[in-house]
PATOR-361287 format. One line per field, with one value per residue: residue number from 1; y, z, x of N, C-alpha, C, O in turn; residue in one letter. Coordinates in pm, whole numbers, plus 50000, padded with zeros to 5 digits. Layout:
# residues N
k = (NUM ...)
nv = (Y ...)
nw = (Z ...)
nu = (X ...)
cav = (Y ...)
caw = (Z ...)
cau = (X ...)
cv = (Y ...)
cw = (Z ...)
cu = (X ...)
ov = (Y ...)
ow = (Z ...)
ou = (X ...)
r = (a ...)
//
This chain:
# residues 219
k = (1 2 3 4 5 6 7 8 9 10 11 12 13 14 15 16 17 18 19 20 21 22 23 24 25 26 27 28 29 30 31 32 33 34 35 36 37 38 39 40 41 42 43 44 45 46 47 48 49 50 51 52 53 54 55 56 57 58 59 60 61 62 63 64 65 66 67 68 69 70 71 72 73 74 75 76 77 78 79 80 81 82 83 84 85 86 87 88 89 90 91 92 93 94 95 96 97 98 99 100 101 102 103 104 105 106 107 108 109 110 111 112 113 114 115 116 117 118 119 120 121 122 123 124 125 126 127 128 129 130 131 132 133 134 135 136 137 138 139 140 141 142 143 144 145 146 147 148 149 150 151 152 153 154 155 156 157 158 159 160 161 162 163 164 165 166 167 168 169 170 171 172 173 174 175 176 177 178 179 180 181 182 183 184 185 186 187 188 189 190 191 192 193 194 195 196 197 198 199 200 201 202 203 204 205 206 207 208 209 210 211 212 213 214 215 216 217 218 219)
nv = (34725 34428 34320 34296 34036 33904 33886 33736 33819 33645 33619 33839 33758 33769 33542 33464 33665 33637 33402 33516 33733 33539 33418 33649 33735 33806 33646 33392 33074 32791 32521 32629 32846 32683 32540 32705 32883 32621 32623 32853 32813 32599 32748 32910 32743 32572 32833 32872 32592 32666 32864 32705 32514 32382 32132 32027 31757 31464 31317 31017 31037 30861 30867 30801 31005 31228 31431 31761 31816 31960 31902 31894 31974 31976 31888 31922 32027 32105 32378 32434 32718 32693 32783 32848 32804 32538 32505 32430 32211 31951 32051 32080 31817 31687 31738 31690 31444 31242 31480 31630 31760 32021 32135 32515 32684 32975 33254 33516 33812 33946 34226 34334 34285 34147 33860 33521 33228 32952 32637 32400 32156 32023 31888 31596 31695 31972 32161 32177 32133 32292 32540 32530 32776 32775 33041 33167 33421 33727 33992 34165 34088 34060 33766 33572 33656 33551 33284 33251 33313 33041 32859 32994 32949 32679 32638 32662 32803 33118 33212 32992 32984 32992 33177 33112 33291 33356 33608 33917 34222 34547 34624 34397 34306 34444 34442 34182 34181 34368 34235 34006 33977 33779 33630 33443 33563 33447 33540 33578 33804 34171 34321 34668 34805 34791 34754 34941 34730 34548 34391 34303 34539 34590 34261 33955 33835 33648 33371 33165 33097 33093 32882 32683 32694 32790 32998 33309 33452 33701 33964)
nw = (27782 27949 28294 28478 28591 28430 28149 28037 27958 27754 27936 27808 27713 27575 27430 27353 27175 27012 26850 26717 26591 26402 26286 26218 25983 25688 25454 25533 25569 25504 25663 25892 25936 26084 26273 26450 26501 26626 26883 26989 27010 27215 27456 27488 27510 27781 27975 27915 28012 28298 28396 28500 28709 29004 29279 29570 29585 29651 29605 29664 29650 29439 29652 29888 29999 30076 29836 29822 29612 29251 29090 28837 28845 28705 28420 28095 27794 27462 27186 26839 26672 26348 26056 26132 26380 26459 26427 26658 26760 26760 26947 27185 27223 27222 27513 27643 27614 27451 27457 27446 27191 26990 26689 26547 26284 26146 25904 25822 25676 25337 25301 25459 25736 25887 26102 26054 26129 26040 26097 26356 26631 26907 27179 27351 27665 27729 27860 28114 28133 28108 27901 27620 27378 27082 26891 26668 26602 26750 26676 26530 26727 26666 26569 26791 26974 26842 26861 27136 27235 27074 27238 27510 27435 27408 27712 27831 28106 28097 28233 28266 28006 27859 27641 27350 27238 26950 26857 26937 26883 27054 26998 26956 27203 27359 27272 27313 27594 27673 27585 27685 27962 28180 28070 28041 27873 27699 27542 27341 27211 27200 26961 26790 26634 26388 26080 25780 25661 25874 25937 26146 26292 26397 26327 26148 25936 25748 25970 25951 25685 25622 25816 25772 25469 25193 25090 24994 25197 25298 25381)
nu = (13464 13534 13432 13746 13841 13687 13769 14074 14355 14630 14977 15190 15450 15796 15817 15552 15507 15696 15617 15382 15467 15539 15286 15181 15278 15281 15411 15483 15468 15233 15280 15460 15251 15080 15190 15325 15113 14938 15083 15067 14753 14734 14841 14649 14376 14489 14459 14161 14115 14156 13983 13734 13601 13760 13776 13959 14167 14354 14651 14844 15192 15478 15668 15488 15417 15165 15047 14852 14623 14435 14127 13878 13586 13333 13137 13266 13280 13297 13205 13260 13276 13249 13427 13682 13724 13741 13980 14112 14053 14218 14403 14254 14161 14413 14451 14252 14168 13850 13712 13330 13243 13071 12897 12890 12791 12841 12784 12936 12738 12871 12812 12623 12785 12637 12611 12467 12303 12306 12374 12326 12452 12484 12639 12486 12275 12444 12311 12359 12645 13000 13100 13386 13365 13486 13617 13827 13846 13764 13627 13433 13210 12999 12905 13029 12848 12608 12669 12677 12431 12277 12383 12258 12039 12031 12011 12271 12414 12493 12759 12884 13014 13342 13479 13686 13934 14187 14307 14126 13956 13892 13673 13532 13531 13384 13142 13052 13089 12879 12686 12632 12784 12865 13017 13342 13618 13868 14213 14488 14591 14560 14380 14428 14271 13952 13948 13803 13664 13602 13789 14040 14337 14682 14651 14567 14484 14251 14188 14090 14099 14390 14487 14390 14497 14327 14350 14553 14817 14714 14488)
cav = (34599 34396 34366 34264 33902 33787 33931 33660 33818 33543 33695 33875 33752 33744 33413 33460 33733 33595 33346 33628 33756 33438 33379 33760 33748 33704 33532 33251 32932 32685 32432 32721 32890 32615 32470 32805 32891 32514 32632 32956 32750 32544 32807 32955 32605 32561 32888 32828 32516 32702 32959 32611 32506 32276 32097 31942 31640 31465 31155 30954 30989 30788 30827 30792 31095 31325 31543 31810 31870 31955 31797 31982 31911 31925 31811 32032 31973 32257 32412 32526 32788 32644 32698 32846 32713 32401 32482 32459 32098 31861 32057 32000 31628 31635 31777 31662 31327 31210 31565 31583 31888 32018 32275 32593 32733 33121 33342 33711 33864 34095 34363 34424 34240 34081 33757 33454 33100 32830 32483 32381 32051 32075 31778 31594 31738 32038 32240 32120 32177 32415 32522 32586 32837 32745 33128 33246 33543 33802 34123 34279 34034 33979 33613 33547 33681 33468 33157 33240 33338 32949 32806 32997 32889 32530 32577 32672 32903 33278 33203 32832 32968 33070 33218 33143 33358 33367 33748 34055 34400 34605 34634 34316 34270 34549 34394 34024 34189 34416 34150 33858 34011 33709 33501 33474 33599 33443 33603 33544 33961 34261 34432 34842 34823 34707 34900 34979 34603 34488 34330 34374 34548 34442 34166 33835 33839 33567 33266 32998 33047 33078 32785 32582 32676 32779 33141 33403 33523 33853 34014)
caw = (27826 28017 28435 28493 28621 28301 28062 28062 27856 27822 27984 27687 27768 27477 27341 27288 27081 26880 26796 26714 26495 26257 26253 26137 25875 25550 25365 25629 25487 25570 25760 25926 25998 26147 26349 26550 26556 26724 26983 27094 27079 27317 27575 27509 27581 27895 28054 27945 28106 28466 28442 28514 28867 29083 29406 29591 29519 29665 29618 29707 29579 29449 29806 29913 30050 29996 29758 29826 29416 29227 29001 28769 28945 28639 28326 28049 27633 27327 27045 26730 26515 26233 26024 26196 26518 26407 26420 26793 26782 26769 27049 27280 27180 27291 27607 27732 27523 27512 27522 27318 27055 26885 26599 26508 26142 26161 25826 25824 25520 25345 25253 25592 25784 26024 26140 26002 26194 25947 26138 26487 26668 27008 27243 27460 27814 27701 27944 28207 28128 28120 27721 27573 27291 27015 26804 26658 26555 26806 26536 26604 26827 26619 26547 26908 27015 26796 26925 27244 27189 27047 27324 27564 27407 27453 27843 27908 28141 28063 28326 28248 27902 27844 27464 27355 27112 26928 26844 27007 26902 27144 26951 26979 27352 27472 27188 27373 27750 27708 27596 27759 28098 28274 27957 28013 27781 27735 27397 27335 27216 27175 26841 26816 26572 26339 25949 25774 25623 25988 25939 26243 26287 26273 26276 26097 25808 25769 26052 25910 25544 25624 25877 25580 25335 25118 25030 25041 25376 25284 25366)
cau = (13555 13430 13545 13876 13794 13602 13869 14200 14451 14725 15085 15245 15599 15835 15836 15462 15503 15764 15506 15313 15532 15578 15179 15114 15391 15230 15477 15474 15398 15085 15337 15511 15143 15017 15289 15306 14967 14934 15186 14957 14628 14745 14847 14503 14297 14505 14389 14046 14029 14179 13876 13664 13572 13840 13801 14094 14171 14484 14699 14990 15300 15534 15818 15419 15369 15040 14987 14749 14556 14300 14068 13775 13461 13237 13141 13292 13242 13307 13120 13370 13244 13310 13505 13791 13696 13795 14185 14149 13999 14310 14515 14248 14163 14532 14514 14159 14112 13738 13595 13248 13302 12972 12928 12775 12796 12727 12845 12857 12710 12994 12753 12562 12830 12570 12610 12340 12343 12296 12391 12445 12440 12569 12657 12366 12317 12506 12288 12455 12802 13063 13147 13471 13325 13597 13629 13966 13837 13691 13627 13270 13185 12838 12947 13019 12741 12519 12694 12656 12266 12244 12421 12239 11878 11992 12004 12371 12392 12627 12853 12946 13053 13465 13476 13846 14024 14303 14288 14014 13933 13848 13515 13447 13545 13306 13031 13026 13068 12759 12536 12689 12883 12921 13123 13472 13700 14049 14264 14613 14637 14416 14463 14469 14107 13891 13978 13688 13636 13619 13950 14116 14456 14769 14600 14625 14463 14147 14254 14056 14151 14535 14518 14385 14522 14213 14369 14669 14808 14721 14372)
cv = (34582 34333 34260 34129 33799 33815 33871 33702 33737 33658 33686 33910 33728 33642 33438 33546 33738 33502 33419 33673 33651 33434 33501 33801 33732 33666 33429 33174 32868 32613 32550 32824 32837 32577 32598 32867 32771 32548 32796 32897 32702 32600 32848 32861 32592 32670 32927 32693 32585 32775 32793 32589 32397 32210 32037 31831 31585 31287 31133 30945 30905 30727 30812 30872 31197 31475 31644 31863 31884 31895 31865 31915 31927 31907 31937 31948 32128 32276 32459 32576 32766 32756 32684 32818 32596 32364 32444 32261 31960 31891 32017 31887 31581 31641 31758 31552 31273 31306 31555 31718 31877 32170 32394 32674 32902 33193 33478 33777 33985 34232 34446 34407 34201 33956 33682 33299 32982 32698 32498 32229 32032 31896 31727 31650 31847 32132 32197 32118 32289 32411 32625 32631 32854 32879 33194 33407 33670 33945 34213 34233 33999 33799 33503 33528 33572 33312 33127 33230 33154 32840 32809 32966 32741 32476 32585 32773 32986 33231 33091 32824 33026 33073 33225 33183 33395 33517 33845 34169 34437 34626 34543 34229 34346 34480 34245 34073 34270 34371 34035 33888 33917 33587 33542 33442 33560 33420 33594 33738 34032 34343 34573 34844 34766 34789 34868 34838 34562 34356 34434 34424 34625 34379 34037 33769 33723 33405 33165 32948 33033 32935 32671 32578 32711 32946 33238 33404 33667 33858 34048)
cw = (27946 28177 28413 28504 28534 28170 28121 27953 27891 27863 27849 27694 27615 27404 27257 27172 26993 26783 26682 26559 26369 26244 26156 26022 25766 25478 25456 25578 25550 25691 25878 26026 26111 26267 26497 26596 26659 26832 27069 27127 27209 27423 27585 27580 27739 28037 28007 28024 28288 28497 28502 28718 28871 29201 29432 29572 29551 29680 29649 29620 29543 29575 29899 30062 29991 29930 29691 29686 29407 29149 28936 28823 28800 28491 28201 27880 27566 27228 26988 26662 26383 26099 26102 26351 26513 26419 26554 26843 26816 26860 27181 27277 27300 27433 27703 27606 27590 27483 27392 27295 26958 26783 26619 26375 26159 26039 25869 25725 25505 25296 25419 25704 25926 25958 26082 26081 26046 25961 26225 26536 26768 27083 27341 27591 27782 27809 28066 28231 28103 27967 27745 27428 27192 26907 26808 26674 26622 26702 26593 26732 26784 26570 26689 26956 26936 26817 27031 27278 27141 27172 27457 27574 27440 27587 27941 27991 28131 28150 28328 28101 27898 27680 27434 27237 27104 26942 26861 26961 27001 27113 26957 27119 27432 27375 27275 27499 27793 27659 27636 27895 28146 28175 28010 27911 27752 27544 27405 27303 27164 27120 26873 26773 26482 26234 25896 25699 25718 26007 26097 26243 26411 26250 26197 25993 25829 25803 25987 25760 25541 25709 25794 25524 25207 25070 25032 25173 25377 25323 25289)
cu = (13501 13520 13627 13867 13786 13694 14016 14304 14613 14893 15143 15442 15621 15850 15669 15425 15604 15648 15379 15314 15542 15460 15114 15184 15305 15230 15478 15388 15309 15181 15361 15429 15068 15066 15275 15146 14898 14981 15058 14828 14645 14765 14702 14421 14315 14477 14274 13990 14096 14079 13775 13716 13679 13773 13924 14030 14302 14507 14797 15079 15367 15695 15655 15372 15231 15062 14848 14681 14476 14291 13907 13719 13355 13276 13203 13330 13311 13228 13224 13259 13305 13341 13652 13828 13773 13915 14202 14081 14107 14403 14380 14203 14288 14502 14378 14062 13962 13630 13490 13275 13133 13034 12833 12857 12728 12800 12829 12858 12840 12926 12729 12696 12759 12555 12478 12411 12286 12305 12419 12375 12547 12562 12528 12387 12393 12452 12356 12594 12857 13086 13306 13374 13465 13613 13725 13928 13732 13683 13554 13228 13013 12808 12971 12930 12644 12582 12650 12494 12231 12300 12317 12070 11884 12012 12144 12365 12507 12746 12943 13045 13158 13477 13665 13870 14118 14374 14199 14069 13868 13692 13412 13413 13443 13182 12996 13018 12921 12630 12530 12788 12904 13000 13216 13533 13846 14137 14413 14671 14578 14499 14416 14309 14085 13918 13826 13600 13628 13707 14017 14302 14595 14723 14651 14581 14266 14210 14160 14084 14305 14544 14502 14407 14473 14247 14505 14670 14746 14540 14291)
ov = (34659 34306 34157 34081 33683 33736 33922 33621 33749 33769 33584 34007 33688 33660 33434 33518 33826 33532 33366 33666 33689 33453 33486 33903 33622 33634 33336 33192 32890 32645 32559 32875 32898 32580 32577 32885 32802 32497 32808 32912 32749 32537 32821 32883 32596 32634 33040 32677 32523 32778 32834 32624 32326 32274 31997 31800 31642 31191 31231 30869 30811 30630 30812 30835 31226 31587 31632 31982 31856 31827 31879 31806 31840 31908 32053 31841 32226 32176 32527 32511 32825 32806 32583 32814 32582 32250 32419 32218 31875 31807 31932 31845 31506 31535 31799 31565 31258 31278 31506 31787 31783 32251 32389 32715 32937 33199 33535 33811 34066 34329 34546 34510 34216 33926 33754 33269 33010 32624 32577 32189 32026 31805 31813 31657 31805 32197 32224 32102 32387 32303 32719 32541 32940 32827 33272 33489 33706 33974 34304 34306 33935 33741 33384 33415 33490 33223 33021 33138 33128 32735 32706 32961 32679 32358 32547 32861 32938 33220 33091 32731 33143 32971 33308 33122 33458 33542 33882 34214 34363 34643 34555 34142 34321 34462 34223 34015 34254 34419 33962 33801 33937 33475 33661 33334 33637 33330 33610 33789 33990 34404 34593 34878 34678 34908 34791 34848 34451 34254 34551 34346 34709 34377 34020 33660 33742 33331 33053 32834 32958 32861 32587 32479 32681 33009 33195 33376 33731 33760 34096)
ow = (28025 28177 28351 28393 28531 28079 28217 27865 27989 27809 27781 27686 27537 27296 27134 27089 26907 26671 26593 26464 26252 26122 26062 25963 25758 25407 25377 25548 25671 25807 25960 26130 26201 26367 26609 26706 26751 26921 27176 27239 27306 27520 27687 27697 27819 28154 28049 28077 28388 28617 28615 28798 28773 29215 29340 29552 29489 29726 29671 29524 29617 29584 30017 30169 29873 29975 29590 29668 29494 29102 29024 28861 28819 28443 28232 27863 27624 27178 27058 26607 26331 26054 26128 26412 26581 26422 26581 26958 26897 26885 27265 27392 27397 27491 27819 27545 27710 27476 27282 27382 26891 26786 26682 26383 26178 26073 25931 25673 25584 25259 25473 25767 26039 25844 26059 26088 25978 25872 26250 26491 26742 27040 27406 27636 27848 27863 28034 28341 28077 27907 27819 27368 27223 26796 26900 26750 26559 26661 26671 26829 26849 26547 26691 26992 27019 26771 27056 27345 27194 27184 27515 27674 27486 27617 28058 27944 28153 28080 28380 28070 27928 27611 27476 27136 27193 27015 26745 26980 27044 27200 26961 27146 27549 27458 27286 27557 27899 27670 27625 27918 28196 28215 28042 27852 27782 27461 27521 27360 27064 27152 26984 26856 26450 26264 25952 25685 25685 26074 26131 26196 26496 26128 26185 25956 25921 25719 25996 25715 25453 25655 25758 25455 25108 25015 25128 25252 25482 25295 25329)
ou = (13445 13640 13600 13890 13828 13670 14074 14334 14686 14903 15152 15517 15534 15906 15658 15339 15612 15608 15313 15236 15553 15460 15036 15148 15252 15134 15459 15270 15303 15158 15269 15470 15012 14994 15229 15095 14823 14912 14999 14780 14585 14723 14638 14392 14222 14473 14250 13880 14060 14054 13752 13802 13698 13669 13996 13912 14391 14445 14870 15072 15341 15771 15688 15323 15213 15086 14778 14703 14394 14383 13822 13759 13270 13389 13175 13389 13358 13176 13300 13170 13399 13239 13717 13935 13875 13963 14319 14078 14070 14490 14408 14218 14288 14529 14380 13956 13938 13510 13516 13329 13088 13127 12727 12973 12612 12918 12739 12964 12889 12991 12776 12721 12804 12517 12381 12531 12186 12261 12510 12267 12667 12490 12470 12501 12488 12542 12472 12646 12789 13091 13338 13314 13547 13627 13749 13981 13633 13795 13581 13211 12930 12702 12939 12895 12605 12511 12594 12449 12123 12238 12282 11998 11788 12027 12155 12293 12618 12847 13055 13120 13138 13482 13745 13833 14173 14470 14180 14182 13779 13607 13290 13331 13418 13093 12876 12926 12861 12518 12432 12872 13015 13032 13219 13525 13937 14125 14449 14768 14521 14601 14365 14224 14166 13918 13747 13478 13667 13689 14031 14385 14567 14708 14772 14627 14188 14261 14209 14091 14349 14626 14584 14379 14539 14157 14569 14580 14741 14471 14184)
r = (x x x x x x x x x x x x x x x x x x x x x x x x x x x x x x x x x x x x x x x x x x x x x x x x x x x x x x x x x x x x x x x x x x x x x x x x x x x x x x x x x x x x x x x x x x x x x x x x x x x x x x x x x x x x x x x x x x x x x x x x x x x x x x x x x x x x x x x x x x x x x x x x x x x x x x x x x x x x x x x x x x x x x x x x x x x x x x x x x x x x x x x x x x x x x x x x x x x x x x x x x x x x x x x x x x x x x x x x x x x)
//
């Protein structure tokens, strides 16, 4: 597991567990799955933004008083791992309008389970930015590490990457932490394990297929 300060598990409230109960149900319809997933995604993105640097920023309130607040001090962009990561883009746009979003396409070989990079298109100047890496499923960690390597080759500093995961397996968290110990991981649930097909247990099935309605809800 990564150092405690680099692994950020959302507070396991009753409300969050209730949302997870809905999206994990294999009989959940597309509209129900998307609605409740988006609510969890919003929580994840807010927690991810909280990992970025802030500086003091004072404002005057409507009653003439001074509020000693904070604001982000760095350029922020996002990179979605196609296709499941694209499910997080709409919520991110609502929170941070105008944010630049890049794309990385990595697919896992069904036989070897190894990731292959097929496409990347990153925002200009990404080397000087803090990056939210949108990858809902952290199973083996192979795809996440491949995406992180793409960012590093583009000049992004490892400590400037925040990996946003909907759910994660201990094996995936460990793989990312060992390869990239300075990357921060934000996740809403840590699963029990991976099964023989590298699906997480109890899991959620294939998140991208379920979110975009391209397959049945089972694994």
